[in-house]
A tleap script that builds the chain and sets N, CA, C and O, in Angstrom:
source leaprc.protein.ff14SB
mol = sequence {
  NMET LYS LEU SER LYS GLU VAL LEU PHE GLN
  LEU GLU ASP ASP GLU ASP LEU GLN ALA ALA
  ILE LYS ARG ILE GLN ASP GLU PHE LEU ASP
  LEU TYR SER LEU TYR GLN LYS MET GLY SER
  THR TRP ILE LYS GLU GLU LEU LEU HIE LYS
  ALA TYR GLU LEU HIE VAL LEU ASP SER SER
  PHE THR PHE HIE CILE
}
set mol.1.N position { -12.432 8.688 13.203 }
set mol.1.CA position { -11.357 7.974 12.811 }
set mol.1.C position { -10.651 8.733 11.742 }
set mol.1.O position { -11.331 9.201 10.829 }
set mol.2.N position { -9.395 8.900 11.755 }
set mol.2.CA position { -8.584 9.486 10.800 }
set mol.2.C position { -7.797 8.594 10.055 }
set mol.2.O position { -6.937 8.020 10.722 }
set mol.3.N position { -7.847 8.304 8.817 }
set mol.3.CA position { -7.011 7.395 7.960 }
set mol.3.C position { -5.810 8.194 7.592 }
set mol.3.O position { -5.937 9.265 6.997 }
set mol.4.N position { -4.501 7.649 7.970 }
set mol.4.CA position { -3.454 8.252 7.688 }
set mol.4.C position { -2.784 7.862 6.270 }
set mol.4.O position { -1.791 8.429 5.813 }
set mol.5.N position { -3.420 6.900 5.703 }
set mol.5.CA position { -2.876 6.369 4.386 }
set mol.5.C position { -3.360 7.251 3.263 }
set mol.5.O position { -4.426 7.857 3.365 }
set mol.6.N position { -2.610 7.331 2.216 }
set mol.6.CA position { -3.024 8.067 1.104 }
set mol.6.C position { -3.365 7.030 0.040 }
set mol.6.O position { -2.755 5.961 0.047 }
set mol.7.N position { -4.344 7.290 -0.914 }
set mol.7.CA position { -4.760 6.607 -1.937 }
set mol.7.C position { -4.284 7.229 -3.329 }
set mol.7.O position { -4.628 8.374 -3.623 }
set mol.8.N position { -3.537 6.510 -4.129 }
set mol.8.CA position { -3.100 6.977 -5.346 }
set mol.8.C position { -3.259 5.878 -6.401 }
set mol.8.O position { -2.724 4.775 -6.286 }
set mol.9.N position { -3.967 6.214 -7.355 }
set mol.9.CA position { -4.124 5.250 -8.553 }
set mol.9.C position { -3.800 5.864 -9.880 }
set mol.9.O position { -4.190 6.982 -10.214 }
set mol.10.N position { -3.044 5.050 -10.635 }
set mol.10.CA position { -2.686 5.505 -11.940 }
set mol.10.C position { -3.211 4.543 -12.937 }
set mol.10.O position { -2.596 3.496 -13.139 }
set mol.11.N position { -4.302 4.823 -13.572 }
set mol.11.CA position { -5.066 3.965 -14.505 }
set mol.11.C position { -4.931 4.414 -15.918 }
set mol.11.O position { -5.211 5.571 -16.229 }
set mol.12.N position { -4.527 3.571 -16.751 }
set mol.12.CA position { -4.388 3.936 -18.161 }
set mol.12.C position { -5.714 3.894 -18.958 }
set mol.12.O position { -6.003 4.768 -19.776 }
set mol.13.N position { -6.519 2.817 -18.673 }
set mol.13.CA position { -7.741 2.659 -19.371 }
set mol.13.C position { -8.705 1.816 -18.506 }
set mol.13.O position { -8.449 1.482 -17.349 }
set mol.14.N position { -9.810 1.513 -19.158 }
set mol.14.CA position { -11.068 0.747 -18.492 }
set mol.14.C position { -10.431 -0.627 -18.002 }
set mol.14.O position { -10.781 -1.120 -16.930 }
set mol.15.N position { -9.525 -1.202 -18.790 }
set mol.15.CA position { -9.087 -2.542 -18.336 }
set mol.15.C position { -8.197 -2.409 -17.119 }
set mol.15.O position { -8.183 -3.311 -16.281 }
set mol.16.N position { -7.426 -1.284 -16.981 }
set mol.16.CA position { -6.656 -1.126 -15.742 }
set mol.16.C position { -7.564 -0.865 -14.546 }
set mol.16.O position { -7.342 -1.307 -13.418 }
set mol.17.N position { -8.577 -0.132 -14.879 }
set mol.17.CA position { -9.680 0.171 -13.745 }
set mol.17.C position { -10.214 -1.119 -13.286 }
set mol.17.O position { -10.191 -1.369 -12.081 }
set mol.18.N position { -10.710 -1.993 -14.160 }
set mol.18.CA position { -11.391 -3.213 -13.785 }
set mol.18.C position { -10.403 -4.144 -12.981 }
set mol.18.O position { -10.722 -4.811 -11.996 }
set mol.19.N position { -9.171 -4.083 -13.551 }
set mol.19.CA position { -8.199 -4.964 -12.780 }
set mol.19.C position { -7.997 -4.450 -11.372 }
set mol.19.O position { -7.999 -5.234 -10.423 }
set mol.20.N position { -7.831 -3.219 -11.226 }
set mol.20.CA position { -7.596 -2.572 -9.882 }
set mol.20.C position { -8.706 -2.777 -8.923 }
set mol.20.O position { -8.491 -3.020 -7.735 }
set mol.21.N position { -9.931 -2.676 -9.449 }
set mol.21.CA position { -11.076 -3.023 -8.739 }
set mol.21.C position { -11.177 -4.456 -8.301 }
set mol.21.O position { -11.551 -4.707 -7.155 }
set mol.22.N position { -10.853 -5.451 -9.181 }
set mol.22.CA position { -10.838 -6.757 -8.808 }
set mol.22.C position { -9.836 -7.059 -7.838 }
set mol.22.O position { -10.115 -7.828 -6.919 }
set mol.23.N position { -8.633 -6.515 -7.936 }
set mol.23.CA position { -7.588 -6.761 -6.879 }
set mol.23.C position { -7.934 -6.235 -5.497 }
set mol.23.O position { -7.714 -6.879 -4.471 }
set mol.24.N position { -8.473 -5.059 -5.527 }
set mol.24.CA position { -8.904 -4.471 -4.212 }
set mol.24.C position { -10.119 -5.164 -3.569 }
set mol.24.O position { -10.265 -5.260 -2.350 }
set mol.25.N position { -11.042 -5.673 -4.555 }
set mol.25.CA position { -12.095 -6.519 -3.987 }
set mol.25.C position { -11.564 -7.751 -3.333 }
set mol.25.O position { -11.926 -8.054 -2.196 }
set mol.26.N position { -10.693 -8.491 -4.037 }
set mol.26.CA position { -10.080 -9.624 -3.348 }
set mol.26.C position { -9.410 -9.298 -2.001 }
set mol.26.O position { -9.522 -10.101 -1.075 }
set mol.27.N position { -8.730 -8.177 -1.856 }
set mol.27.CA position { -8.034 -7.819 -0.779 }
set mol.27.C position { -9.108 -7.523 0.315 }
set mol.27.O position { -8.931 -7.884 1.478 }
set mol.28.N position { -10.148 -6.904 -0.063 }
set mol.28.CA position { -11.251 -6.481 0.826 }
set mol.28.C position { -11.839 -7.634 1.460 }
set mol.28.O position { -12.021 -7.670 2.677 }
set mol.29.N position { -12.180 -8.696 0.583 }
set mol.29.CA position { -12.898 -9.858 0.982 }
set mol.29.C position { -11.966 -10.710 1.965 }
set mol.29.O position { -12.494 -11.272 2.925 }
set mol.30.N position { -10.674 -10.808 1.757 }
set mol.30.CA position { -9.622 -11.503 2.515 }
set mol.30.C position { -9.659 -10.829 3.908 }
set mol.30.O position { -9.744 -11.519 4.924 }
set mol.31.N position { -9.594 -9.465 3.952 }
set mol.31.CA position { -9.632 -8.700 5.119 }
set mol.31.C position { -11.000 -8.809 5.907 }
set mol.31.O position { -11.005 -8.831 7.138 }
set mol.32.N position { -12.086 -8.872 5.203 }
set mol.32.CA position { -13.392 -9.031 5.824 }
set mol.32.C position { -13.446 -10.392 6.522 }
set mol.32.O position { -13.869 -10.457 7.676 }
set mol.33.N position { -13.016 -11.525 5.841 }
set mol.33.CA position { -13.078 -12.731 6.354 }
set mol.33.C position { -12.071 -12.873 7.695 }
set mol.33.O position { -12.364 -13.579 8.660 }
set mol.34.N position { -10.979 -12.174 7.605 }
set mol.34.CA position { -10.082 -12.195 8.756 }
set mol.34.C position { -10.697 -11.366 9.988 }
set mol.34.O position { -10.593 -11.736 11.158 }
set mol.35.N position { -11.332 -10.230 9.584 }
set mol.35.CA position { -12.055 -9.494 10.586 }
set mol.35.C position { -13.159 -10.196 11.260 }
set mol.35.O position { -13.364 -10.063 12.466 }
set mol.36.N position { -13.904 -10.975 10.460 }
set mol.36.CA position { -14.954 -11.768 11.150 }
set mol.36.C position { -14.471 -12.808 12.025 }
set mol.36.O position { -15.126 -13.156 13.007 }
set mol.37.N position { -13.288 -13.357 11.703 }
set mol.37.CA position { -12.632 -14.355 12.567 }
set mol.37.C position { -12.043 -13.764 13.989 }
set mol.37.O position { -12.216 -14.270 15.098 }
set mol.38.N position { -11.386 -12.701 13.713 }
set mol.38.CA position { -10.535 -12.189 14.814 }
set mol.38.C position { -11.000 -10.978 15.478 }
set mol.38.O position { -10.719 -10.800 16.663 }
set mol.39.N position { -11.775 -10.018 14.736 }
set mol.39.CA position { -12.312 -8.801 15.180 }
set mol.39.C position { -11.381 -7.783 15.695 }
set mol.39.O position { -11.793 -6.921 16.471 }
set mol.40.N position { -10.146 -7.826 15.312 }
set mol.40.CA position { -9.154 -6.847 15.717 }
set mol.40.C position { -9.401 -5.499 15.160 }
set mol.40.O position { -9.906 -5.345 14.049 }
set mol.41.N position { -9.037 -4.498 15.951 }
set mol.41.CA position { -9.216 -3.092 15.627 }
set mol.41.C position { -8.441 -2.762 14.398 }
set mol.41.O position { -8.963 -2.106 13.496 }
set mol.42.N position { -7.208 -3.194 14.328 }
set mol.42.CA position { -6.281 -2.828 13.181 }
set mol.42.C position { -6.799 -3.397 11.987 }
set mol.42.O position { -6.701 -2.756 10.941 }
set mol.43.N position { -7.428 -4.703 12.007 }
set mol.43.CA position { -7.946 -5.272 10.817 }
set mol.43.C position { -9.270 -4.526 10.297 }
set mol.43.O position { -9.562 -4.461 9.103 }
set mol.44.N position { -10.010 -3.992 11.297 }
set mol.44.CA position { -11.241 -3.188 11.016 }
set mol.44.C position { -10.693 -1.983 10.186 }
set mol.44.O position { -11.181 -1.687 9.095 }
set mol.45.N position { -9.656 -1.304 10.756 }
set mol.45.CA position { -9.134 -0.029 10.097 }
set mol.45.C position { -8.793 -0.301 8.716 }
set mol.45.O position { -9.199 0.450 7.829 }
set mol.46.N position { -8.023 -1.394 8.443 }
set mol.46.CA position { -7.568 -1.726 7.168 }
set mol.46.C position { -8.747 -2.121 6.194 }
set mol.46.O position { -8.729 -1.821 5.000 }
set mol.47.N position { -9.713 -2.777 6.764 }
set mol.47.CA position { -10.996 -3.075 6.016 }
set mol.47.C position { -11.633 -1.806 5.524 }
set mol.47.O position { -11.977 -1.646 4.353 }
set mol.48.N position { -11.778 -0.876 6.515 }
set mol.48.CA position { -12.437 0.455 6.096 }
set mol.48.C position { -11.624 1.198 5.044 }
set mol.48.O position { -12.172 1.909 4.202 }
set mol.49.N position { -10.249 1.012 5.111 }
set mol.49.CA position { -9.474 1.646 4.158 }
set mol.49.C position { -9.658 1.025 2.788 }
set mol.49.O position { -9.742 1.758 1.802 }
set mol.50.N position { -9.726 -0.336 2.679 }
set mol.50.CA position { -10.137 -0.912 1.462 }
set mol.50.C position { -11.321 -0.644 0.875 }
set mol.50.O position { -11.473 -0.604 -0.345 }
set mol.51.N position { -12.312 -0.427 1.811 }
set mol.51.CA position { -13.671 -0.062 1.337 }
set mol.51.C position { -13.671 1.388 0.728 }
set mol.51.O position { -14.430 1.698 -0.190 }
set mol.52.N position { -12.778 2.247 1.293 }
set mol.52.CA position { -12.751 3.606 0.816 }
set mol.52.C position { -12.048 3.629 -0.579 }
set mol.52.O position { -12.406 4.385 -1.482 }
set mol.53.N position { -11.023 2.743 -0.679 }
set mol.53.CA position { -10.254 2.667 -1.980 }
set mol.53.C position { -11.363 2.071 -3.186 }
set mol.53.O position { -11.371 2.479 -4.347 }
set mol.54.N position { -12.163 1.160 -2.709 }
set mol.54.CA position { -13.265 0.550 -3.688 }
set mol.54.C position { -14.193 1.685 -3.973 }
set mol.54.O position { -14.507 1.873 -5.148 }
set mol.55.N position { -14.664 2.455 -3.052 }
set mol.55.CA position { -15.627 3.543 -3.336 }
set mol.55.C position { -14.913 4.516 -4.174 }
set mol.55.O position { -15.592 5.062 -5.044 }
set mol.56.N position { -13.712 4.827 -4.082 }
set mol.56.CA position { -13.000 5.904 -4.984 }
set mol.56.C position { -13.104 5.334 -6.326 }
set mol.56.O position { -13.437 6.088 -7.240 }
set mol.57.N position { -12.865 4.114 -6.563 }
set mol.57.CA position { -12.839 3.466 -7.874 }
set mol.57.C position { -14.134 3.136 -8.482 }
set mol.57.O position { -14.263 3.067 -9.704 }
set mol.58.N position { -15.123 2.925 -7.634 }
set mol.58.CA position { -16.511 2.646 -8.029 }
set mol.58.C position { -17.521 3.291 -7.012 }
set mol.58.O position { -17.816 2.774 -5.934 }
set mol.59.N position { -17.981 4.403 -7.454 }
set mol.59.CA position { -18.789 5.063 -6.392 }
set mol.59.C position { -20.096 4.463 -5.984 }
set mol.59.O position { -20.794 4.961 -5.101 }
set mol.60.N position { -20.424 3.336 -6.676 }
set mol.60.CA position { -21.604 2.591 -6.376 }
set mol.60.C position { -21.321 1.734 -5.163 }
set mol.60.O position { -22.296 1.349 -4.518 }
set mol.61.N position { -20.181 1.408 -4.797 }
set mol.61.CA position { -19.719 0.565 -3.748 }
set mol.61.C position { -19.847 1.211 -2.499 }
set mol.61.O position { -19.313 2.305 -2.312 }
set mol.62.N position { -20.585 0.566 -1.520 }
set mol.62.CA position { -20.713 1.061 -0.252 }
set mol.62.C position { -20.585 -0.015 0.869 }
set mol.62.O position { -20.864 -1.187 0.618 }
set mol.63.N position { -20.201 0.344 2.001 }
set mol.63.CA position { -19.921 -0.774 3.079 }
set mol.63.C position { -20.093 -0.022 4.451 }
set mol.63.O position { -19.614 1.091 4.670 }
set mol.64.N position { -20.818 -0.742 5.330 }
set mol.64.CA position { -21.054 -0.239 6.641 }
set mol.64.C position { -20.744 -1.368 7.539 }
set mol.64.O position { -21.096 -2.503 7.218 }
set mol.65.N position { -20.101 -1.140 8.662 }
set mol.65.CA position { -19.633 -2.141 9.645 }
set mol.65.C position { -20.345 -1.886 10.847 }
set mol.65.O position { -20.147 -2.582 11.843 }
savepdb mol mol.pdb
quit
């Protein structure tokens, strides 16, 4: 699978980093819940993209579907 979206973050300090992680975690959890309910391919792709964004910001984050 090839992700066509680009990921760009501009973070000024640790507070910005933590806020970005929290925001993306919330988006990830919303998508995960939706994916469990619907199982759509496009939702799965969005979910994997959010997981990638989280991993970019926090290398300890992993996700396998």
